[in-house]
Biopython code that builds the backbone (N, CA, C, O; Angstrom):
import numpy as np
from Bio.PDB.StructureBuilder import StructureBuilder

atoms = [
    (1, "MET", "N", (119.077, 131.707, 129.376)),
    (1, "MET", "CA", (120.355, 131.121, 128.826)),
    (1, "MET", "C", (120.619, 129.877, 129.592)),
    (1, "MET", "O", (120.892, 130.014, 130.785)),
    (2, "LEU", "N", (120.589, 128.978, 129.211)),
    (2, "LEU", "CA", (121.316, 127.541, 129.833)),
    (2, "LEU", "C", (122.635, 127.520, 130.009)),
    (2, "LEU", "O", (123.402, 128.012, 129.182)),
    (3, "SER", "N", (123.046, 126.918, 131.163)),
    (3, "SER", "CA", (124.609, 126.831, 131.308)),
    (3, "SER", "C", (124.914, 125.306, 131.422)),
    (3, "SER", "O", (124.076, 124.516, 131.857)),
    (4, "LEU", "N", (126.259, 124.905, 130.974)),
    (4, "LEU", "CA", (126.682, 123.720, 130.591)),
    (4, "LEU", "C", (127.906, 123.828, 131.628)),
    (4, "LEU", "O", (128.453, 124.901, 131.881)),
    (5, "THR", "N", (128.330, 122.415, 132.284)),
    (5, "THR", "CA", (129.465, 122.031, 132.656)),
    (5, "THR", "C", (130.464, 122.062, 131.927)),
    (5, "THR", "O", (130.242, 122.291, 130.738)),
    (6, "VAL", "N", (131.698, 121.877, 132.299)),
    (6, "VAL", "CA", (133.076, 121.957, 131.492)),
    (6, "VAL", "C", (132.717, 120.534, 130.699)),
    (6, "VAL", "O", (132.706, 120.632, 129.472)),
    (7, "SER", "N", (132.466, 119.413, 131.181)),
    (7, "SER", "CA", (132.602, 118.181, 130.998)),
    (7, "SER", "C", (131.230, 117.973, 129.786)),
    (7, "SER", "O", (131.344, 117.466, 128.670)),
    (8, "GLU", "N", (130.322, 118.375, 130.235)),
    (8, "GLU", "CA", (129.015, 118.622, 129.265)),
    (8, "GLU", "C", (129.545, 119.088, 127.870)),
    (8, "GLU", "O", (129.343, 118.535, 126.789)),
    (9, "ARG", "N", (130.257, 120.209, 128.117)),
    (9, "ARG", "CA", (130.492, 120.901, 126.971)),
    (9, "ARG", "C", (131.565, 120.323, 125.986)),
    (9, "ARG", "O", (131.544, 120.486, 124.766)),
    (10, "LEU", "N", (132.670, 119.502, 126.821)),
    (10, "LEU", "CA", (133.469, 118.727, 125.954)),
    (10, "LEU", "C", (132.599, 117.423, 125.116)),
    (10, "LEU", "O", (132.941, 116.922, 124.045)),
    (11, "ALA", "N", (131.530, 117.097, 125.851)),
    (11, "ALA", "CA", (131.038, 115.931, 125.505)),
    (11, "ALA", "C", (129.906, 116.407, 124.076)),
    (11, "ALA", "O", (129.602, 115.626, 123.174)),
    (12, "LEU", "N", (129.512, 117.595, 124.165)),
    (12, "LEU", "CA", (128.823, 118.223, 123.129)),
    (12, "LEU", "C", (129.783, 118.637, 121.874)),
    (12, "LEU", "O", (129.436, 118.822, 120.707)),
    (13, "LYS", "N", (130.942, 118.721, 122.380)),
    (13, "LYS", "CA", (131.933, 119.431, 121.220)),
    (13, "LYS", "C", (132.087, 118.225, 120.318)),
    (13, "LYS", "O", (132.000, 118.216, 119.090)),
    (14, "SER", "N", (132.320, 117.254, 121.093)),
    (14, "SER", "CA", (132.723, 115.923, 120.377)),
    (14, "SER", "C", (131.662, 115.548, 119.599)),
    (14, "SER", "O", (131.864, 115.130, 118.459)),
    (15, "ARG", "N", (130.704, 115.626, 119.995)),
    (15, "ARG", "CA", (129.402, 115.065, 119.178)),
    (15, "ARG", "C", (128.898, 116.360, 118.021)),
    (15, "ARG", "O", (128.179, 116.016, 117.083)),
    (16, "ALA", "N", (129.150, 117.247, 118.100)),
    (16, "ALA", "CA", (128.993, 118.372, 116.959)),
    (16, "ALA", "C", (130.039, 118.310, 116.081)),
    (16, "ALA", "O", (129.900, 118.925, 115.024)),
    (17, "HIS", "N", (131.221, 117.610, 116.305)),
    (17, "HIS", "CA", (132.388, 117.737, 115.352)),
    (17, "HIS", "C", (132.003, 117.009, 114.036)),
    (17, "HIS", "O", (132.503, 117.400, 112.981)),
    (18, "ALA", "N", (131.193, 116.036, 114.053)),
    (18, "ALA", "CA", (130.632, 115.416, 112.719)),
    (18, "ALA", "C", (129.479, 115.935, 111.957)),
    (18, "ALA", "O", (129.127, 115.576, 110.834)),
    (19, "LEU", "N", (128.813, 117.034, 112.892)),
    (19, "LEU", "CA", (127.409, 117.655, 112.066)),
    (19, "LEU", "C", (127.853, 118.403, 111.084)),
    (19, "LEU", "O", (129.041, 118.719, 111.015)),
    (20, "ASN", "N", (126.961, 118.777, 110.208)),
    (20, "ASN", "CA", (126.813, 120.053, 109.061)),
    (20, "ASN", "C", (126.325, 120.921, 109.829)),
    (20, "ASN", "O", (125.854, 120.720, 110.948)),
    (21, "PRO", "N", (126.437, 122.167, 109.123)),
    (21, "PRO", "CA", (125.723, 123.174, 109.546)),
    (21, "PRO", "C", (124.320, 123.114, 109.056)),
    (21, "PRO", "O", (124.129, 122.761, 107.892)),
    (22, "THR", "N", (123.202, 123.461, 109.919)),
    (22, "THR", "CA", (121.586, 123.251, 109.369)),
    (22, "THR", "C", (121.086, 124.515, 109.049)),
    (22, "THR", "O", (120.375, 124.640, 108.052)),
    (23, "VAL", "N", (121.427, 125.693, 109.927)),
    (23, "VAL", "CA", (120.848, 126.819, 109.510)),
    (23, "VAL", "C", (122.039, 127.760, 109.176)),
    (23, "VAL", "O", (123.121, 127.624, 109.746)),
    (24, "MET", "N", (121.825, 128.675, 108.281)),
    (24, "MET", "CA", (122.802, 129.781, 107.944)),
    (24, "MET", "C", (122.310, 131.333, 108.002)),
    (24, "MET", "O", (121.384, 131.805, 107.341)),
    (25, "ILE", "N", (123.171, 132.056, 108.981)),
    (25, "ILE", "CA", (122.638, 133.325, 108.980)),
    (25, "ILE", "C", (123.431, 134.451, 107.916)),
    (25, "ILE", "O", (124.603, 134.819, 107.998)),
    (26, "GLY", "N", (122.501, 134.827, 106.997)),
    (26, "GLY", "CA", (123.191, 135.621, 106.189)),
    (26, "GLY", "C", (123.265, 137.300, 106.252)),
    (26, "GLY", "O", (123.110, 137.877, 107.328)),
    (27, "ASN", "N", (123.459, 137.870, 105.283)),
    (27, "ASN", "CA", (123.805, 139.208, 105.168)),
    (27, "ASN", "C", (122.501, 140.125, 106.265)),
    (27, "ASN", "O", (122.821, 141.010, 107.059)),
    (28, "ALA", "N", (121.394, 139.753, 106.095)),
    (28, "ALA", "CA", (120.370, 140.314, 106.813)),
    (28, "ALA", "C", (120.595, 140.132, 108.405)),
    (28, "ALA", "O", (120.106, 140.952, 109.182)),
    (29, "GLY", "N", (121.262, 139.160, 108.808)),
    (29, "GLY", "CA", (121.670, 138.927, 110.578)),
    (29, "GLY", "C", (120.510, 138.445, 110.975)),
    (29, "GLY", "O", (119.630, 138.137, 110.172)),
    (30, "LEU", "N", (120.395, 138.336, 112.202)),
    (30, "LEU", "CA", (119.570, 137.543, 113.151)),
    (30, "LEU", "C", (118.110, 138.108, 112.904)),
    (30, "LEU", "O", (117.722, 139.098, 113.524)),
    (31, "THR", "N", (117.274, 137.423, 111.940)),
    (31, "THR", "CA", (115.891, 137.817, 111.899)),
    (31, "THR", "C", (115.041, 137.000, 112.559)),
    (31, "THR", "O", (115.421, 135.904, 112.971)),
    (32, "GLU", "N", (113.854, 137.424, 112.722)),
    (32, "GLU", "CA", (112.748, 136.586, 113.304)),
    (32, "GLU", "C", (112.682, 134.987, 112.547)),
    (32, "GLU", "O", (112.735, 133.914, 113.147)),
    (33, "PRO", "N", (112.554, 135.190, 111.106)),
    (33, "PRO", "CA", (112.561, 133.660, 110.298)),
    (33, "PRO", "C", (113.804, 132.873, 110.808)),
    (33, "PRO", "O", (113.719, 131.731, 111.260)),
    (34, "VAL", "N", (114.897, 133.531, 110.706)),
    (34, "VAL", "CA", (116.291, 132.753, 111.504)),
    (34, "VAL", "C", (115.736, 131.798, 112.727)),
    (34, "VAL", "O", (115.417, 130.609, 112.714)),
    (35, "LEU", "N", (115.744, 132.756, 113.770)),
    (35, "LEU", "CA", (115.348, 132.427, 115.115)),
    (35, "LEU", "C", (114.362, 131.312, 115.012)),
    (35, "LEU", "O", (114.584, 130.169, 115.412)),
    (36, "LYS", "N", (113.361, 131.682, 114.502)),
    (36, "LYS", "CA", (112.257, 130.400, 114.091)),
    (36, "LYS", "C", (112.804, 129.198, 113.704)),
    (36, "LYS", "O", (112.359, 128.141, 114.150)),
    (37, "GLU", "N", (113.964, 129.252, 112.715)),
    (37, "GLU", "CA", (113.982, 128.015, 111.971)),
    (37, "GLU", "C", (115.189, 127.598, 112.944)),
    (37, "GLU", "O", (115.240, 126.378, 112.786)),
    (38, "ILE", "N", (115.993, 127.881, 113.685)),
    (38, "ILE", "CA", (116.904, 127.750, 114.880)),
    (38, "ILE", "C", (116.302, 126.909, 115.647)),
    (38, "ILE", "O", (116.681, 125.740, 115.719)),
    (39, "ALA", "N", (115.046, 127.481, 116.486)),
    (39, "ALA", "CA", (114.251, 126.809, 117.083)),
    (39, "ALA", "C", (113.453, 125.454, 116.597)),
    (39, "ALA", "O", (113.069, 124.689, 117.482)),
    (40, "SER", "N", (113.300, 125.265, 115.789)),
    (40, "SER", "CA", (112.727, 124.495, 115.213)),
    (40, "SER", "C", (113.520, 123.067, 114.863)),
    (40, "SER", "O", (113.121, 121.908, 114.983)),
    (41, "SER", "N", (114.656, 123.535, 114.436)),
    (41, "SER", "CA", (115.824, 122.555, 114.247)),
    (41, "SER", "C", (116.391, 122.440, 115.592)),
    (41, "SER", "O", (117.014, 121.380, 115.528)),
    (42, "LEU", "N", (116.526, 122.871, 116.670)),
    (42, "LEU", "CA", (116.874, 122.482, 117.967)),
    (42, "LEU", "C", (115.954, 121.577, 118.652)),
    (42, "LEU", "O", (116.284, 120.694, 119.444)),
    (43, "LYS", "N", (114.747, 121.880, 118.267)),
    (43, "LYS", "CA", (113.428, 120.730, 118.830)),
    (43, "LYS", "C", (113.721, 119.161, 118.427)),
    (43, "LYS", "O", (113.655, 118.202, 119.196)),
    (44, "ILE", "N", (114.070, 119.138, 116.992)),
    (44, "ILE", "CA", (114.292, 118.103, 116.474)),
    (44, "ILE", "C", (115.592, 117.416, 116.927)),
    (44, "ILE", "O", (115.653, 116.263, 117.352)),
    (45, "HIS", "N", (116.781, 118.393, 116.762)),
    (45, "HIS", "CA", (118.049, 117.548, 116.606)),
    (45, "HIS", "C", (118.699, 117.791, 118.156)),
    (45, "HIS", "O", (119.569, 117.010, 118.541)),
    (46, "GLU", "N", (118.338, 118.677, 118.856)),
    (46, "GLU", "CA", (118.644, 119.202, 120.240)),
    (46, "GLU", "C", (120.163, 119.992, 120.094)),
    (46, "GLU", "O", (120.431, 120.949, 120.821)),
    (47, "LEU", "N", (121.063, 119.505, 119.129)),
    (47, "LEU", "CA", (122.335, 119.998, 119.008)),
    (47, "LEU", "C", (122.785, 120.405, 117.661)),
    (47, "LEU", "O", (123.153, 119.499, 116.913)),
    (48, "ILE", "N", (122.815, 121.712, 117.202)),
    (48, "ILE", "CA", (122.949, 122.118, 115.984)),
    (48, "ILE", "C", (124.086, 122.899, 115.676)),
    (48, "ILE", "O", (124.580, 123.489, 116.637)),
    (49, "LYS", "N", (124.793, 123.097, 114.223)),
    (49, "LYS", "CA", (125.646, 123.857, 113.745)),
    (49, "LYS", "C", (125.390, 125.086, 113.045)),
    (49, "LYS", "O", (125.134, 124.876, 111.860)),
    (50, "ILE", "N", (125.373, 126.312, 113.380)),
    (50, "ILE", "CA", (124.705, 127.388, 112.753)),
    (50, "ILE", "C", (125.916, 128.138, 111.629)),
    (50, "ILE", "O", (126.963, 128.376, 112.231)),
    (51, "ARG", "N", (125.940, 128.402, 110.647)),
    (51, "ARG", "CA", (127.069, 128.945, 110.003)),
    (51, "ARG", "C", (126.343, 130.778, 109.714)),
    (51, "ARG", "O", (125.231, 131.149, 109.338)),
    (52, "VAL", "N", (127.653, 131.577, 110.124)),
    (52, "VAL", "CA", (127.128, 132.663, 110.120)),
    (52, "VAL", "C", (128.293, 133.789, 108.951)),
    (52, "VAL", "O", (129.513, 133.943, 109.013)),
    (53, "MET", "N", (127.314, 134.367, 108.021)),
    (53, "MET", "CA", (127.979, 134.956, 106.945)),
    (53, "MET", "C", (128.466, 136.406, 107.274)),
    (53, "MET", "O", (128.309, 137.311, 106.454)),
    (54, "ASN", "N", (129.156, 136.643, 108.682)),
    (54, "ASN", "CA", (129.837, 137.946, 108.768)),
    (54, "ASN", "C", (131.268, 137.750, 109.178)),
    (54, "ASN", "O", (131.633, 136.711, 109.726)),
    (55, "ASP", "N", (131.949, 138.589, 108.956)),
    (55, "ASP", "CA", (133.657, 138.583, 108.915)),
    (55, "ASP", "C", (133.866, 139.072, 110.621)),
    (55, "ASP", "O", (134.909, 138.815, 111.221)),
    (56, "ASP", "N", (132.767, 139.768, 111.231)),
    (56, "ASP", "CA", (133.254, 140.448, 112.447)),
    (56, "ASP", "C", (133.156, 139.328, 113.587)),
    (56, "ASP", "O", (132.062, 138.820, 113.833)),
    (57, "ARG", "N", (134.209, 138.982, 114.219)),
    (57, "ARG", "CA", (133.812, 137.959, 115.266)),
    (57, "ARG", "C", (133.273, 138.623, 116.512)),
    (57, "ARG", "O", (132.859, 137.854, 117.380)),
    (58, "ALA", "N", (133.207, 139.967, 116.755)),
    (58, "ALA", "CA", (132.751, 140.052, 117.918)),
    (58, "ALA", "C", (131.088, 140.434, 117.648)),
    (58, "ALA", "O", (130.290, 140.432, 118.585)),
    (59, "GLN", "N", (130.718, 140.733, 116.355)),
    (59, "GLN", "CA", (129.381, 140.467, 116.108)),
    (59, "GLN", "C", (129.007, 139.135, 116.104)),
    (59, "GLN", "O", (127.854, 138.908, 116.472)),
    (60, "ARG", "N", (129.808, 138.052, 115.726)),
    (60, "ARG", "CA", (129.050, 136.727, 115.817)),
    (60, "ARG", "C", (128.935, 136.241, 117.324)),
    (60, "ARG", "O", (128.088, 135.423, 117.682)),
    (61, "GLU", "N", (129.951, 136.876, 118.247)),
    (61, "GLU", "CA", (129.726, 136.375, 119.763)),
    (61, "GLU", "C", (128.474, 137.379, 120.254)),
    (61, "GLU", "O", (127.903, 137.020, 121.284)),
    (62, "ILE", "N", (128.059, 138.450, 119.688)),
    (62, "ILE", "CA", (126.731, 138.818, 119.965)),
    (62, "ILE", "C", (125.587, 138.078, 119.445)),
    (62, "ILE", "O", (124.598, 137.909, 120.158)),
    (63, "MET", "N", (125.634, 137.734, 118.546)),
    (63, "MET", "CA", (124.458, 136.865, 117.770)),
    (63, "MET", "C", (124.325, 135.408, 118.611)),
    (63, "MET", "O", (123.205, 134.954, 118.848)),
    (64, "LEU", "N", (125.433, 134.774, 119.004)),
    (64, "LEU", "CA", (125.370, 133.713, 119.824)),
    (64, "LEU", "C", (124.689, 133.715, 121.282)),
    (64, "LEU", "O", (123.976, 132.882, 121.841)),
    (65, "GLU", "N", (125.156, 134.904, 121.660)),
    (65, "GLU", "CA", (124.259, 135.314, 123.030)),
    (65, "GLU", "C", (122.956, 135.600, 122.632)),
    (65, "GLU", "O", (122.088, 135.104, 123.350)),
    (66, "ALA", "N", (122.555, 136.312, 121.615)),
    (66, "ALA", "CA", (121.194, 136.541, 121.278)),
    (66, "ALA", "C", (120.574, 135.205, 120.986)),
    (66, "ALA", "O", (119.582, 134.856, 121.625)),
    (67, "ILE", "N", (120.947, 134.655, 120.325)),
    (67, "ILE", "CA", (120.136, 133.281, 120.070)),
    (67, "ILE", "C", (120.013, 132.402, 121.592)),
    (67, "ILE", "O", (118.940, 132.063, 122.091)),
    (68, "CYS", "N", (121.041, 132.196, 122.036)),
    (68, "CYS", "CA", (120.724, 131.582, 123.328)),
    (68, "CYS", "C", (119.839, 132.271, 124.268)),
    (68, "CYS", "O", (118.894, 131.647, 124.752)),
    (69, "ASP", "N", (120.060, 133.554, 124.591)),
    (69, "ASP", "CA", (119.009, 133.928, 125.335)),
    (69, "ASP", "C", (117.473, 134.144, 124.661)),
    (69, "ASP", "O", (116.457, 134.167, 125.356)),
    (70, "ARG", "N", (117.474, 134.267, 123.493)),
    (70, "ARG", "CA", (115.967, 134.337, 123.023)),
    (70, "ARG", "C", (115.482, 133.029, 123.223)),
    (70, "ARG", "O", (114.595, 132.944, 124.073)),
    (71, "ILE", "N", (115.851, 131.928, 122.633)),
    (71, "ILE", "CA", (115.420, 130.547, 122.565)),
    (71, "ILE", "C", (115.615, 129.528, 123.742)),
    (71, "ILE", "O", (115.221, 128.363, 123.706)),
    (72, "ASN", "N", (116.437, 130.262, 125.046)),
    (72, "ASN", "CA", (116.825, 129.405, 126.026)),
    (72, "ASN", "C", (117.639, 128.022, 125.854)),
    (72, "ASN", "O", (117.347, 126.931, 126.344)),
    (73, "ALA", "N", (118.771, 128.361, 125.004)),
    (73, "ALA", "CA", (119.604, 127.434, 124.750)),
    (73, "ALA", "C", (120.969, 127.451, 125.076)),
    (73, "ALA", "O", (121.350, 128.578, 125.392)),
    (74, "ALA", "N", (121.757, 126.657, 125.102)),
    (74, "ALA", "CA", (123.139, 126.924, 125.774)),
    (74, "ALA", "C", (124.318, 126.797, 124.678)),
    (74, "ALA", "O", (124.442, 125.884, 123.862)),
    (75, "PRO", "N", (125.219, 128.006, 124.858)),
    (75, "PRO", "CA", (126.282, 128.067, 123.771)),
    (75, "PRO", "C", (127.362, 126.833, 124.193)),
    (75, "PRO", "O", (127.914, 126.747, 125.290)),
    (76, "VAL", "N", (127.511, 126.002, 123.181)),
    (76, "VAL", "CA", (128.661, 125.163, 123.160)),
    (76, "VAL", "C", (130.131, 125.502, 122.374)),
    (76, "VAL", "O", (131.185, 125.082, 122.851)),
    (77, "GLN", "N", (130.105, 126.129, 121.391)),
    (77, "GLN", "CA", (131.154, 126.292, 120.721)),
    (77, "GLN", "C", (131.335, 127.419, 119.863)),
    (77, "GLN", "O", (130.352, 127.436, 119.122)),
    (78, "HIS", "N", (132.044, 128.302, 119.610)),
    (78, "HIS", "CA", (132.382, 129.457, 118.406)),
    (78, "HIS", "C", (133.431, 129.139, 117.908)),
    (78, "HIS", "O", (134.367, 129.143, 118.708)),
    (79, "ILE", "N", (133.690, 128.831, 116.804)),
    (79, "ILE", "CA", (134.733, 128.505, 116.085)),
    (79, "ILE", "C", (134.714, 128.952, 114.620)),
    (79, "ILE", "O", (134.116, 128.326, 113.744)),
    (80, "GLY", "N", (135.386, 130.040, 114.419)),
    (80, "GLY", "CA", (135.192, 130.943, 113.328)),
    (80, "GLY", "C", (133.996, 131.119, 112.860)),
    (80, "GLY", "O", (133.308, 131.644, 113.736)),
    (81, "LYS", "N", (133.231, 130.878, 111.607)),
    (81, "LYS", "CA", (132.066, 131.180, 111.498)),
    (81, "LYS", "C", (131.096, 130.343, 111.726)),
    (81, "LYS", "O", (129.972, 130.595, 111.293)),
    (82, "ILE", "N", (131.369, 129.117, 112.495)),
    (82, "ILE", "CA", (130.587, 128.277, 113.050)),
    (82, "ILE", "C", (130.067, 128.411, 114.526)),
    (82, "ILE", "O", (130.874, 128.379, 115.455)),
    (83, "LEU", "N", (128.905, 128.539, 114.713)),
    (83, "LEU", "CA", (128.400, 128.400, 116.294)),
    (83, "LEU", "C", (127.660, 127.053, 116.509)),
    (83, "LEU", "O", (126.900, 126.589, 115.658)),
    (84, "VAL", "N", (127.936, 126.431, 117.735)),
    (84, "VAL", "CA", (127.540, 125.417, 118.152)),
    (84, "VAL", "C", (126.349, 125.770, 119.311)),
    (84, "VAL", "O", (126.540, 126.474, 120.303)),
    (85, "VAL", "N", (125.149, 125.148, 118.964)),
    (85, "VAL", "CA", (124.055, 125.601, 120.468)),
    (85, "VAL", "C", (123.235, 124.187, 120.743)),
    (85, "VAL", "O", (122.800, 123.478, 119.836)),
    (86, "TYR", "N", (123.132, 123.968, 121.833)),
    (86, "TYR", "CA", (122.508, 122.965, 122.170)),
    (86, "TYR", "C", (121.285, 123.201, 123.088)),
    (86, "TYR", "O", (121.421, 124.101, 123.918)),
    (87, "GLN", "N", (120.202, 122.584, 123.068)),
    (87, "GLN", "CA", (118.999, 122.762, 123.811)),
    (87, "GLN", "C", (118.170, 121.444, 123.924)),
    (87, "GLN", "O", (117.619, 120.948, 122.942)),
    (88, "PRO", "N", (118.110, 120.891, 125.210)),
    (88, "PRO", "CA", (117.737, 119.696, 125.542)),
    (88, "PRO", "C", (116.140, 119.697, 125.327)),
    (88, "PRO", "O", (115.411, 120.631, 125.661)),
    (89, "ASN", "N", (115.675, 118.404, 124.665)),
    (89, "ASN", "CA", (114.296, 118.332, 124.227)),
    (89, "ASN", "C", (114.053, 117.033, 125.217)),
    (89, "ASN", "O", (114.656, 115.983, 124.996)),
    (90, "PRO", "N", (113.049, 117.179, 126.424)),
    (90, "PRO", "CA", (112.486, 115.890, 126.718)),
    (90, "PRO", "C", (111.845, 114.903, 125.820)),
    (90, "PRO", "O", (111.975, 113.713, 126.106)),
    (91, "ASP", "N", (111.265, 115.197, 124.919)),
    (91, "ASP", "CA", (110.270, 114.699, 124.287)),
    (91, "ASP", "C", (111.450, 113.597, 123.453)),
    (91, "ASP", "O", (111.408, 112.373, 123.575)),
    (92, "ALA", "N", (112.434, 114.320, 122.635)),
    (92, "ALA", "CA", (113.265, 113.548, 121.723)),
    (92, "ALA", "C", (114.366, 112.941, 122.509)),
    (92, "ALA", "O", (114.587, 111.732, 122.429)),
    (93, "HIS", "N", (114.992, 113.642, 123.184)),
    (93, "HIS", "CA", (116.293, 113.129, 124.126)),
    (93, "HIS", "C", (117.081, 112.415, 123.396)),
    (93, "HIS", "O", (117.385, 111.286, 123.783)),
    (94, "LYS", "N", (117.567, 112.920, 122.206)),
    (94, "LYS", "CA", (118.523, 112.128, 121.506)),
    (94, "LYS", "C", (119.845, 111.737, 121.951)),
    (94, "LYS", "O", (120.435, 110.676, 121.748)),
    (95, "ILE", "N", (120.281, 112.948, 122.704)),
    (95, "ILE", "CA", (121.742, 112.872, 123.356)),
    (95, "ILE", "C", (121.727, 112.744, 124.621)),
    (95, "ILE", "O", (120.974, 113.224, 125.469)),
    (96, "GLU", "N", (122.875, 111.859, 124.720)),
    (96, "GLU", "CA", (122.851, 111.377, 126.235)),
    (96, "GLU", "C", (124.327, 112.106, 126.560)),
    (96, "GLU", "O", (125.282, 111.803, 125.845)),
    (97, "ILE", "N", (124.464, 112.886, 127.442)),
    (97, "ILE", "CA", (125.536, 113.419, 127.783)),
    (97, "ILE", "C", (126.330, 112.751, 129.112)),
    (97, "ILE", "O", (125.994, 112.847, 130.293)),
    (98, "ARG", "N", (127.499, 112.039, 128.540)),
    (98, "ARG", "CA", (128.074, 111.309, 129.801)),
    (98, "ARG", "C", (129.030, 111.641, 130.445)),
    (98, "ARG", "O", (129.872, 112.168, 129.718)),
    (99, "LYS", "N", (129.366, 111.580, 131.647)),
    (99, "LYS", "CA", (130.443, 112.101, 132.387)),
    (99, "LYS", "C", (131.770, 111.807, 131.816)),
    (99, "LYS", "O", (131.916, 110.844, 131.063)),
    (100, "MET", "N", (132.875, 112.691, 132.178)),
    (100, "MET", "CA", (134.151, 112.405, 131.786)),
    (100, "MET", "C", (134.588, 111.157, 132.456)),
    (100, "MET", "O", (134.188, 110.704, 133.528)),
    (101, "PRO", "N", (135.618, 110.601, 131.513)),
    (101, "PRO", "CA", (136.475, 109.510, 131.873)),
    (101, "PRO", "C", (137.286, 109.893, 133.188)),
    (101, "PRO", "O", (137.587, 111.057, 133.454)),
    (102, "ARG", "N", (137.572, 108.930, 133.890)),
    (102, "ARG", "CA", (138.240, 109.251, 135.268)),
    (102, "ARG", "C", (139.627, 108.164, 135.281)),
    (102, "ARG", "O", (139.655, 107.033, 134.795)),
    (103, "HIS", "N", (140.581, 108.781, 135.889)),
    (103, "HIS", "CA", (141.755, 108.019, 136.318)),
    (103, "HIS", "C", (141.540, 106.924, 136.892)),
    (103, "HIS", "O", (140.415, 106.425, 136.852)),
    (104, "LYS", "N", (142.548, 106.340, 137.527)),
    (104, "LYS", "CA", (142.643, 104.857, 138.443)),
    (104, "LYS", "C", (142.582, 105.753, 139.909)),
    (104, "LYS", "O", (142.415, 105.088, 140.931)),
    (105, "GLY", "N", (142.694, 107.027, 140.022)),
    (105, "GLY", "CA", (142.751, 107.776, 141.048)),
    (105, "GLY", "C", (141.522, 108.447, 141.314)),
    (105, "GLY", "O", (141.623, 109.278, 142.217)),
    (106, "LYS", "N", (140.497, 108.348, 140.848)),
    (106, "LYS", "CA", (139.341, 108.988, 140.601)),
    (106, "LYS", "C", (139.304, 110.358, 140.301)),
    (106, "LYS", "O", (138.198, 110.888, 140.409)),
    (107, "ARG", "N", (140.324, 111.113, 139.922)),
    (107, "ARG", "CA", (140.474, 112.411, 139.342)),
    (107, "ARG", "C", (140.014, 112.328, 137.822)),
    (107, "ARG", "O", (140.163, 111.409, 137.016)),
    (108, "PRO", "N", (139.394, 113.603, 137.676)),
    (108, "PRO", "CA", (138.877, 113.983, 136.059)),
    (108, "PRO", "C", (139.901, 114.003, 135.205)),
    (108, "PRO", "O", (140.905, 114.430, 135.774)),
    (109, "LEU", "N", (140.105, 113.698, 133.968)),
    (109, "LEU", "CA", (141.179, 113.648, 133.120)),
    (109, "LEU", "C", (141.636, 114.984, 132.912)),
    (109, "LEU", "O", (140.883, 115.855, 133.348)),
    (110, "THR", "N", (142.754, 115.383, 132.315)),
    (110, "THR", "CA", (143.044, 116.794, 131.919)),
    (110, "THR", "C", (142.578, 116.838, 130.345)),
    (110, "THR", "O", (142.176, 115.821, 129.779)),
    (111, "LYS", "N", (142.649, 117.826, 129.841)),
    (111, "LYS", "CA", (142.338, 118.099, 128.354)),
    (111, "LYS", "C", (143.277, 117.452, 127.494)),
    (111, "LYS", "O", (143.045, 116.845, 126.448)),
    (112, "LYS", "N", (144.617, 117.706, 128.200)),
    (112, "LYS", "CA", (145.620, 116.897, 127.276)),
    (112, "LYS", "C", (145.399, 115.465, 127.149)),
    (112, "LYS", "O", (145.585, 114.912, 126.065)),
    (113, "GLN", "N", (144.891, 114.621, 128.508)),
    (113, "GLN", "CA", (144.632, 113.458, 128.726)),
    (113, "GLN", "C", (143.364, 112.970, 127.534)),
    (113, "GLN", "O", (143.372, 111.954, 126.839)),
    (114, "LEU", "N", (142.291, 114.088, 127.582)),
    (114, "LEU", "CA", (141.572, 113.510, 126.821)),
    (114, "LEU", "C", (141.773, 113.568, 125.279)),
    (114, "LEU", "O", (141.186, 112.762, 124.557)),
    (115, "GLY", "N", (142.597, 114.514, 124.776)),
    (115, "GLY", "CA", (142.930, 114.231, 123.603)),
    (115, "GLY", "C", (143.656, 112.905, 122.896)),
    (115, "GLY", "O", (143.601, 112.668, 121.689)),
    (116, "SER", "N", (144.240, 112.217, 123.731)),
    (116, "SER", "CA", (144.701, 111.021, 123.498)),
    (116, "SER", "C", (143.838, 109.899, 123.854)),
    (116, "SER", "O", (143.932, 108.817, 123.275)),
    (117, "HIS", "N", (142.992, 110.127, 124.797)),
    (117, "HIS", "CA", (142.073, 109.316, 125.181)),
    (117, "HIS", "C", (141.004, 108.823, 124.149)),
    (117, "HIS", "O", (140.327, 109.679, 123.578)),
    (118, "SER", "N", (140.800, 107.440, 123.861)),
    (118, "SER", "CA", (139.709, 107.097, 122.793)),
    (118, "SER", "C", (138.600, 106.417, 123.139)),
    (118, "SER", "O", (137.748, 106.152, 122.290)),
]
sb = StructureBuilder()
sb.init_structure("model")
sb.init_model(0)
sb.init_chain("A")
sb.init_seg("    ")
for serial, (resi, resn, name, xyz) in enumerate(atoms, 1):
    if name == "N":
        sb.init_residue(resn, " ", resi, " ")
    sb.init_atom(name, np.array(xyz, "f"), 0.0, 1.0, " ", f" {name:<3s}", serial, name[0])
structure = sb.get_structure()
């Protein structure tokens, strides 16, 4: 499983906000065809949203970890029934992760300051 820094995760969260879910995991759960679809979507888009049709939050967390372990991706966010996953593709490389904006004093901005920063 890939790991992301806090600033990379924040940048990817903001990029994922406007995305629509590309893959849906239904009542059958995380099957091989679903994993293949997630892997092919990640190769094309690098950052995707996955909608899970399951009411159990713990089960969704397990699914997110399983997805990231099996296809070597990084978990970005889990909000409600939506999972956001990132896998860099050197061939496509559509997403450029920029570093966090800084103060005059060269310290990274806090989350509260980032919320009001445009």
